[in-house]
Each structure stands twice: as structure tokens, then as C-alpha cells.
C-alpha positions in Angstrom: 96.2 122.0 93.3 96.5 125.7 93.4 100.0 125.8 92.0 98.8 123.4 89.1 95.7 125.9 88.4 98.2 128.8 88.6 100.5 127.3 85.9 97.5 126.5 83.9 96.0 130.0 83.9 99.5 131.4 82.9 99.9 129.1 80.0 96.2 130.3 79.2 97.3 133.9 78.8 100.5 132.8 77.2 98.7 131.2 74.6 96.3 134.0 74.1 99.1 136.5 73.8 100.9 134.2 71.2 97.8 133.7 69.2 97.1 137.6 69.0 100.9 138.1 68.1 100.8 135.4 65.3 97.8 137.2 64.0 99.7 140.5 63.6 103.0 139.0 62.4 101.7 136.2 60.8 101.6 138.1 57.3 105.1 139.2 57.5 106.2 135.4 57.6 103.9 134.3 54.8 100.9 133.3 56.5 97.9 134.7 54.4 94.5 135.4 56.5 92.5 136.8 53.7 89.3 135.0 52.1 89.3 133.8 48.7 87.7 136.4 46.2 86.2 134.0 44.2 82.3 134.0 43.7 80.7 130.6 44.6 77.4 129.6 43.5 75.8 126.5 44.2 72.1 125.5 43.1 69.6 125.0 46.0 66.5 122.8 45.7 63.8 123.7 48.1 61.2 121.4 48.6 58.3 123.1 50.2 55.1 120.8 50.2 
């Protein structure tokens, strides 16, 4: 059981390092993480009685 937890912990750490690495290297491979720059307006109806 201890060995299983050790491997699981190792995989979690490896996944976290991979996610951070993808966040830094992703734009070089065409992944665009920037938000859309369009203004969005939606009408809101408030029912305050």
C-alpha cells in the first residue's frame, strides 16, 4: 500500500511539473492562452419587487 501511495505521489508531482511546463512552452507550439479581446454586452432584467 505504501508503494502505491509513493507512485501516486510521484505521478501527481510529475503531472504538476508537466502542467507548468506546458503553460510556459505551449505558446511556442501554437497554444494560445490569451483571453478574447471582444467586449460582450448582455441585457439583464432585474425583478426587484
